[in-house]
C-alpha positions as CSV (number, residue, x, y, z in Angstrom):
1,M,-26.1,0.9,6.2
2,P,-23.8,-0.9,3.6
3,A,-23.3,-4.6,4.1
4,I,-19.6,-4.1,4.2
5,D,-17.7,-1.0,5.4
6,K,-14.9,0.7,3.5
7,E,-12.2,-0.5,6.0
8,T,-13.3,-4.2,5.8
9,A,-13.5,-4.0,2.0
10,F,-9.9,-2.6,1.9
11,A,-8.7,-5.4,4.3
12,D,-10.2,-8.0,2.0
13,L,-8.7,-6.3,-1.1
14,I,-5.1,-6.5,0.3
15,K,-5.2,-9.8,2.4
16,E,-3.5,-11.8,-0.4
17,Y,-0.6,-9.4,-0.6
18,E,0.8,-9.8,2.8
19,N,4.5,-8.6,3.1
20,Q,4.3,-7.2,-0.5
21,W,4.0,-3.7,-2.1
22,V,0.7,-3.0,-4.0
23,A,-0.3,-0.3,-6.4
24,I,-3.8,0.9,-5.7
25,D,-6.1,3.0,-8.0
26,E,-9.5,4.4,-7.0
27,R,-12.4,4.7,-9.5
28,N,-15.8,6.1,-8.3
29,G,-14.9,5.6,-4.7
30,V,-13.9,1.9,-5.2
31,E,-10.2,0.9,-4.7
32,F,-8.6,-1.7,-6.9
33,V,-5.0,-3.4,-6.7
34,V,-3.6,-2.6,-10.1
35,G,-0.1,-3.9,-9.4
36,H,2.0,-5.6,-6.8
37,G,5.6,-6.7,-6.2
38,K,8.3,-7.5,-3.7
39,D,9.3,-3.8,-3.6
40,A,7.8,-0.4,-4.5
41,V,9.6,-0.2,-7.9
42,E,8.2,-3.6,-8.9
43,A,4.7,-2.7,-7.9
44,A,4.8,0.6,-9.7
45,R,6.1,-1.0,-12.9
46,D,3.4,-3.6,-12.7
47,A,0.8,-0.9,-12.4
48,E,2.3,1.2,-15.2
49,S,2.4,-1.8,-17.6
50,K,-1.4,-2.1,-17.0
51,G,-2.1,1.5,-17.7
52,F,-1.9,3.0,-14.2
53,P,1.1,5.3,-14.0
54,N,-0.3,7.3,-11.1
55,A,-1.4,4.5,-8.7
56,M,-0.8,4.9,-5.0
57,L,1.8,2.6,-3.5
58,F,1.3,0.9,-0.2
59,M,3.3,-1.7,1.7
60,V,1.1,-4.5,3.1
61,P,2.4,-5.4,6.5
62,S,2.5,-8.8,8.1
63,F,-0.8,-9.7,9.6
64,R,0.9,-11.4,12.4
65,S,2.1,-8.2,14.1
66,T,0.7,-4.9,15.2
67,F,1.9,-1.5,14.0
68,V,0.9,1.7,15.6
69,P,2.7,4.7,14.1
70,L,3.4,7.7,16.3
71,V,4.2,10.6,14.3
72,T,4.2,14.1,15.7
73,P,5.5,17.3,13.9
74,S,8.5,17.3,16.2
75,S,9.4,13.7,15.8
76,F,8.8,13.3,12.1
77,T,12.0,13.1,10.0
78,P,11.4,12.6,6.2
79,V,13.5,9.6,4.9
80,S,14.5,9.2,1.3
81,L,13.3,6.1,-0.5
82,T,16.7,5.7,-2.0
83,D,18.4,5.4,1.5
84,P,19.3,1.8,2.5
85,I,17.1,0.4,5.2
86,A,18.9,-1.1,8.2
87,D,17.7,-4.5,9.3
């Protein structure tokens, strides 16, 4: 058994990016943060400037709260990333 599981490694990878967007790239089964920013556009631009135009974008949530998504086919409504987000 590996000394560290994949979920723990991922949590360690993103812990310094709380409440930020990160751009993640995977090579040979290992994930790397290749960009970050206050929004998805900034994180994508940071990754692209480092040579990673196809990085996956991910919002790192606050570690002080719990989020449990409940998505079912009947309740899922796609939202445009260009739509304003209500506070």
